[in-house]
Each structure stands twice: as C-alpha cells, then as structure tokens.
TORMI-657961 format. One record per residue (C-alpha): residue in three letters; x, y, z. Coordinates in pm, whole numbers, plus 50000, padded with zeros to 5 digits. Each point is the difference from the previous one (the first is absolute). Layout:
<rs>
ALAXYZ
...
</rs>
This chain:
<rs>
MET500094999350030
LYS501405034049846
ILE499625030350224
LYS499155030549802
ILE499565026350280
LEU500654988350381
SER499535028150273
LEU500584984850325
ILE498775020750295
ILE500744988850355
PHE497255001550227
ILE499765023050292
SER497414998650218
PHE498155034050104
THR501314997550367
THR503234998549865
LEU499605028849774
LEU498235023950309
ILE503244993750179
THR502585005349737
SER498265027449784
PRO499305039750154
TYR498075000349664
VAL497644974450059
MET500005006450370
ALA497995032949945
LYS496574997450131
PRO497665008349708
LYS498275033550075
GLY497465022249821
THR497364999149736
ILE500625006449603
ILE497285006149826
ALA499254995249612
ALA497565009549748
ILE498294973849795
SER497235009749733
GLY497994971350044
SER499084972550282
PRO501154963249946
PRO496994979050120
HIS502854973250140
LEU503704992649957
ASP499714971149783
ILE503095010249775
MET500194962949877
ALA496615009749768
ASN500755034649942
THR501695027549796
THR499495031050173
VAL502195023350127
GLU497515011050311
MET500054963750104
TRP504034993049939
TRP501035028550199
PRO498774992750341
ALA499994960849929
GLY503755000649883
HIS500805012550352
VAL498124969550180
TYR501054971949739
GLU503454984749834
GLN501094979049733
LEU502464975149888
PHE501535020649801
ALA499825040449979
TRP501035030149741
GLY503245011950099
ALA500525038649955
ASP501444989749678
PHE496604976349949
ALA502394971249986
PRO497824970550190
THR502144994650324
PRO499224972950263
MET497895013950290
LEU498034969450168
ALA502234974649804
GLU503295001050151
SER501704982549682
TYR499014981549683
SER501354977949727
VAL499194985149661
SER500674965649863
GLU501884997749676
ASP496914995149766
ASP498505034950152
LEU497004976450089
THR500514999350368
TRP499965031250244
THR501074991850370
ILE498995025850250
LYS501395003850357
LEU498345017250240
ARG501085022950266
LYS499484987850349
GLY498515013750301
VAL497725027249803
ARG496885008050176
PHE496305009449923
HIS498235024050152
ASN498434973450183
GLY502924989550142
GLU500304969249830
VAL503244988749810
MET499874999349615
ASP500814964849839
ALA499824982749710
ASP496324991450034
ASP498955035950001
VAL501975005849684
LEU498354972849795
ALA496385011150111
SER500965035049916
ILE501504989749634
ALA496844977749962
ARG497635028750069
TRP501915025149775
ARG500144974549705
LYS495765004150057
VAL499205031250055
SER503485020149833
ASN499875006349618
THR503954992549981
GLY499314967350233
LYS497224987649782
THR502795000049709
TRP502154970350221
GLY497774969749807
ASN501354970150138
THR502965011250177
LYS500304980350320
VAL501045015850293
GLU501304977450332
LYS501414997250330
VAL503344985250052
ASN500235011950353
SER498675023150271
HIS502195027849819
THR500434989549661
ILE497455000849728
GLN500524984949628
ILE498375012149686
ASN499814975949711
LEU499575015849628
GLU498684981549713
ARG502055022249789
PRO502645029350087
LYS498775032650147
GLY502345024449952
THR497145027250202
MET499964977350309
LEU501595027050215
ASN498055029149898
ASP497054977050049
LEU501214999250363
SER500665034150037
GLN497045018149839
THR498335026950192
SER496844996749778
MET497704971550086
SER502984988550210
LEU501164967950137
VAL499935010250396
ILE500624974350256
LEU496864995250281
PRO499584975550238
ALA498374969449850
GLU497034998950212
ASP499205032349865
VAL500214995049618
ARG498704960449951
GLY497364999949768
VAL498615037350031
PRO499505014949720
ALA501065036649842
ASN498755030650224
GLU499154973050275
LEU502745004250243
LYS498545002550324
ARG503625012550191
PHE502465018649891
ILE503214985550172
GLY503505000849819
THR503654998350098
GLY500855039049906
PRO500985027050210
TYR496605013550069
GLN496954981650075
PHE496365006749952
ASP497955019650240
LYS496965011349879
LEU498075012249651
ILE496935022150017
PRO498804996249664
ASP500255038049811
GLN502145015150252
VAL503044980950116
VAL502354969450004
LYS501715000050337
LEU503194979750069
LYS502154996750298
SER503964987750057
PHE500544960750051
PRO502414999250258
GLY500484965049915
TYR501245006549665
VAL502994982949882
SER502605021549776
ARG501714979249716
GLY502815028150084
GLY502055017649778
LYS499755036949847
PRO496465010149885
ASN499354990749623
GLY496715004749824
LEU497634976750104
ALA502674980550154
GLY502705004250286
GLY500205007750326
LYS496425012250113
GLU499415016450358
ALA496705015650118
LEU501085033450142
ILE496645013749966
GLU497744987050236
ASN496695005349816
ILE499135005849649
GLU496685013049853
PHE499135001849615
ARG497055025250063
VAL497504998949705
ILE500155034249829
LYS497834999649641
GLU500595035349885
PRO503455010949944
SER499155035150110
THR499124987050331
MET503294979749971
LEU502235028549969
ALA498755019650218
ALA500384974050271
LEU503534997449888
LEU500975038850031
ALA497795002450318
GLY502474969150178
GLY496334978150018
ILE501914975749804
HIS503534991549939
VAL500084984049660
ILE498355001049629
ASP501304970849854
THR499305017349619
LEU499365036349987
GLN497925012449753
SER501915017349707
THR498215031750046
ASP500994999950423
VAL503564994349921
ASP501025036949977
THR498105009550305
VAL501524973850170
ARG503865004549917
LYS499935036250089
ASN498754988550365
PRO502844999250247
ASN498294974150214
ILE499814973749714
LYS502624975749833
THR499214989549667
ASP501354971249816
LEU499974994249613
ILE498964965949927
LYS501354991949593
PRO498034982949875
ARG496964990550223
TYR497524988349751
TRP499234998849656
TRP496085006049910
GLY497934992949725
TYR496654987749868
SER498804961350009
PHE497504989149783
ASN497274972450041
PHE499784972949784
ALA497044988650127
ARG498105026149795
LYS499525007749656
LEU502345031949935
GLY502594987450283
ALA500474967949797
ASN500325016149640
LEU503245004749915
TYR499645029949723
PHE498285019150284
ARG503024995550235
GLN502595011249771
ALA497515030049888
VAL499955011150385
GLN503754995250003
ALA500505019249698
ALA497965028950141
ILE500875009050333
ASN503235024650082
HIS501924985950274
ASP501515035550111
GLU496685013850051
ILE498764969750218
ALA503444998450197
MET499605039850036
SER496694999150128
VAL500804982750276
THR503705010450112
GLY500115035849863
ASP503655000249994
GLU501864986249727
SER502944986150281
LEU497304978050180
TYR499364974049681
ARG501774985849679
LEU498664984649674
ASP500954964549950
CYS498264974349842
GLY501914970350190
ILE498074980650259
SER502954993650150
HIS501535029650145
LEU502225021549831
GLY503604994250197
THR499494962350093
PHE501544972049856
TRP496644989449826
HIS499005031549823
SER499484996349627
THR498015024049741
LEU499654970349774
GLY496675006049785
CYS499545037650087
ARG501225017749698
GLY497065010549771
VAL497114992350240
TRP500485011950348
ASP499635037950061
VAL499475009849646
ARG496975023750049
ASP498614994649684
GLN496345010449982
GLU499524990749624
LYS501534965850067
ALA497514996050295
LYS497315004449789
ARG501224978449715
LEU500054972350262
LEU496675009150138
LYS498434990549647
LYS501884967249990
ALA499074995050358
ARG496165005049846
TYR499695025750314
ASN496225015049962
GLY499945020650311
GLU499444976250253
GLU500715014450363
LEU503464989350157
LEU499245001450357
VAL503335009450236
ILE499694996650358
GLY501865025650227
THR500425014950343
LYS500005037250101
GLY501714987750317
ASN503504994249797
ILE501565024049782
PHE501384973149749
TYR496294983249972
ASP498175035849984
ARG502235017249763
MET501434973749777
SER496274991249929
THR498935035149913
VAL502765000449791
LEU499334971149805
LYS496485010249920
SER501165031349880
GLN502634983449738
LEU497824972049892
LYS496865022849966
ALA502435018749722
VAL500024972249760
GLY496454993750100
ILE500024973050238
ASN496785005250223
VAL501544994850395
LYS497844998250299
ILE501815000850341
ASP498364983550312
TRP501575019050295
TYR499954978250338
ASP501425009650348
TYR503454974950034
ALA499314968850160
THR496644999749761
MET501534999449723
ARG502754974550102
GLN497194977350005
VAL498305011749707
ARG502884992649790
ASN499834965950061
LYS496474995749850
LYS501084991749631
ASP496745013149872
THR500195035050160
TRP502795015349792
ASP502085006249682
VAL502975016450107
LEU502055005150359
VAL502315021950118
GLY502844980150160
GLY503454998350108
TRP502974978150087
GLY502945006050251
THR503574995749916
THR500424973349809
PHE503334987150077
ASP498994967849858
PRO497254992549740
ASN499204966650133
ILE497335021250225
TYR498045002649693
LYS498604964650043
GLN497725014550230
ALA498485019349707
TRP499754963649749
TYR497764981150259
LYS496494994349868
GLY497245016250141
THR501295033050051
GLY498145017949715
ARG502875017149894
GLY501774990349682
TRP503294984950085
ALA498764964250041
ASP497954999049639
ILE503345007749810
PRO501194964049927
GLU503715014549880
LEU500015016050334
SER499894968750213
ILE502084984449767
ILE502925019450029
MET499545003650352
ASP500134963950089
GLN503124998049828
ALA501565029250194
THR498934985850341
GLU502164965449886
ALA502505017449885
SER503214999050243
ASP502235018049792
VAL499465039350096
ASN500815011849649
GLN497474975349840
ARG497425010250228
LYS500775037749902
MET499614989049585
TYR496694986650102
TYR499015030850227
ALA500735021649680
GLU497924977449783
MET497055005550275
ASN500665036149967
ARG499284996249621
ILE496724979150022
PHE498905025750267
THR500295031549800
GLU498704981949682
GLN497424982650167
ILE498675025150262
PRO498274987350305
MET501485029550169
ILE501385032649839
LYS502685014850200
ALA499875036250068
PHE503015009350167
ASP502684995450305
GLY498835016350316
TYR502565014650281
GLY498714998050324
VAL500615028450263
ARG499754982250366
ALA499495033150288
TYR501174997250378
ARG499925019150293
LYS503485008550062
GLU499684983650335
VAL499844964749840
SER503614986049942
GLY501494968049928
TYR497874993749671
GLN501904986349687
GLU500055027749780
GLY499454989049613
PHE498434968050051
LYS496894994349834
MET498294986950303
THR499015021450344
THR501104979750315
PHE499695006050340
TRP502794975950144
ASN503065018350103
VAL498325033649998
SER499675018850329
LEU498225036950071
ASP502685024550125
</rs>
C-alpha cells in the first residue's frame, strides 16, 4: 500500500493543553454578535447548501477533512490516510479522544453512521454509487471503490451538503432535515434557535483541538469567545445601522452600496474577499422555455454583463467579468467555449435565436426577493434587458425564506438568480447534476459524462482537461448563464481581533473581543 499523504499528529488530551498552553488556558469571555439575512430552520448541513445554515453550523460540526486556507483538503477529524496502489482502497485513521458535545468519544461507528446518512441526504453523497465503507477497528475505516475517485478528499472536505461527523444514535435512519439534536465535535456547541430571530452557540469546554496554526477550516481551533449569536436581520439598512451603532460586531458580506460608508468609519475594519461568489441565471429544464436551447442561447446573447454587475456592486473594483465556472487564479480555471457566445451583447442575434426557438411571447417567470440585493437587482435588470429583445418577463417577488422554498417546486419558475461560492475544485458542481433539482445541469448528458470522467481521474492534469471541456459544454448548452465574479467585503467592529483575513468563510474560533 502506498502512502499518498500521511499526516501524523500526536494526540494531546484537552487536560494537557490546559496545563501547557497559556493561549488555550484563557477562559472564553464575551458575546460576539453576527448578522445573518435569513433564518435557518435547523442545522442539518448534510442536506443543505445555504450560507445562513452553514455559518453557525460550521462552528458546531467538524469533518474528516477540511479546506485549508489554500483550499487544499487537510486532515481534521482524520489522523492520517493511505491509498492502495490501484487507487480503489482508502484507509482513514481517526483521531483518538475527540469528544462530542454530549460527552461521548467519537469512534468509527459514529463515522460510518454519518457517512451512511450523508450518502442518502447529500447530493454529493448520492454520487458514491456502490462504494463500500467498512470499519477496520474502533478508530479506522476503509472506503472501497468500484472505480478510482480523484475527488475523494474534495468530497470529504466540501462545506456544501457536507459530511460532518455526528453521534451514531443521532443519525441512523434519520431523513434529511429531521435531526432532533445538533451535536458535533466543534469548539462551539448548539444552545438555542429562535426562528426568524437568532441562533445561539456557546463555547464547548471539552473541545479537543487538533493543534497547530489556524489554517482555514482546519488547524488549531480554540473558543476564546464564550457565546456567539447569529442574529437574523433581514433588511440591509437595519443591518448596517446596527453595525455602525455597535449593536452587532460582524457583517459577513456588506451590500456593495454600503462599502464606502463603512470604510470611512474609524470603528469598523473591512476585509476584501476576492472573489467571493460568481452569480448567474439558472434555467428550469422542466418547463417549456427553459428546455429550449435556442431560447437559452437568445437570453445569453441578449444580456449585458457589465450592466448586471454594476447594478449590484455600483463599483468596478468589486467585480470582474470572466466566463470560467472555475475561478480565475485557481488551477482549474478555463475559458474554453466562451469566445463568440458569452458576453456578446448582441440584440439582433438574440432576436434571430428567438425565431428559431419559435418564441411567441410566452411569459418567462423569474422568481426573486427584495431582501437580497443580488436577487433584487439581477432579476430587475434581466427583465429590462430581455424586454428589449421582445421577451415577456414576469417577476414573482417573495421574502427570502419563501423564495428558497418556491425554487424547489419545478412548476413555479423558469429562471432563478443564483450564485456559487469560490469553487476551488469544480467537483462541487456534482450537486447541480442531481436529478430532481429542477435546474438543467442534470438534463445535459454531456455534462454528466464529463463529470464522471473527471471524478475518476486520479491525475490532476487529466482532471483539468476534463473540467475545461466541462466549461465548454456549460457555456454552449447553458444550464446556467454565468453573469460575473463578485467580490465580497466583510466588516468587523474594531474590537474584534484574530479572524482570518482574506479567507472566504467567516469563522469565530481563535477570535476574541478586545
């Protein structure tokens, strides 16, 4: 058996840490308050993708592997791993002595039960097919594949529909979104959730840190804050006023229109995340217009990407135009297939394509929300641009939470504004291929084939070629039109210290209030 990566960390008990490390000895104190725009109904992040859910839940749960600051998969609850010569057998050793918030020690039974549930409720987990996962001993598991899986560590590290490790008794036989308890191994434990008001966490005194320097979502973690409150504030203006008045400490992503105001305030610190998301328009292939390739091509030809991006950001320094579905600057970036079809801003071409589509003025139904500037302005500008080429657009407006429910009903919309976070490995798009989402990715056979090929490729350069081909198919078949790369601006009160600047995700371990 060859060792591809071996990371051996000597286990140090929590008690020893308290004795030997003055940093860890600091008693958690204070309460940090962060604003979230929507209310998570629960913290089942195995089955969900929303930022509002991940942000608090990411402090409660941990994974076998986690993204480092460079977005390389890094052992977290895993102690080490090895891969067989034929790339079909993965052996993962678990850290010993890790405790859940209920006081029980994590072992292989918990990991196997968590993986089994994740494979049922997560779109990425559902791609594992006939993969067998077995217990070797109390702190070792083995994953046996039918075919090589070059994306294995990425699957285990994803934060969207993520494989978090929960107590076996909490997950066995539990369907998606029906967890009764939110118990993990993280530095913070669940305290209270009041719908549409707040999610409260408190420090976990029994947390067993992996140790080492903070490293993205991996590395050493310590709870220096006693309590964290994720307070639901739906109106951006109310959120900004609370930050400026000191009623909250953190806004994860500022509205672009608020950036200048905040940067001029001596009590606020800002942090530019470049890029944070890419934004675009998804088509519903379950309905007539979305299923028509000529119609999708007409929409892509009609839109003006700069106008869309400026409507949201109001600042050229807060976005860029790039058609790669893997972000510019990452290893996987490609613009294959984009020339001549993406950002052409050609209304006459759009009108010709509408004739080929046999479009007769049918209503194009877009769903949006006024509670989010991206959904609001991107929907509004799209309507204006498509009207100019003769497309009859209607926008159905909902509050943010209702919109997220409506989008899961395939008969209620044609176009949906949506975004993807920084995709440092395109295998995250497997979630969009899963049948039943209503979005068109799964209905394009070429995309499914190329993703399967990329998933199986162990050689990263071969995978890069497959992902470039995926970019071509995406741009030509158009399950979604990428509009622009958006940067994010995070804002903190000046008394907050210790956060990881420039990292995509806002985390509160190792953070303190001065």
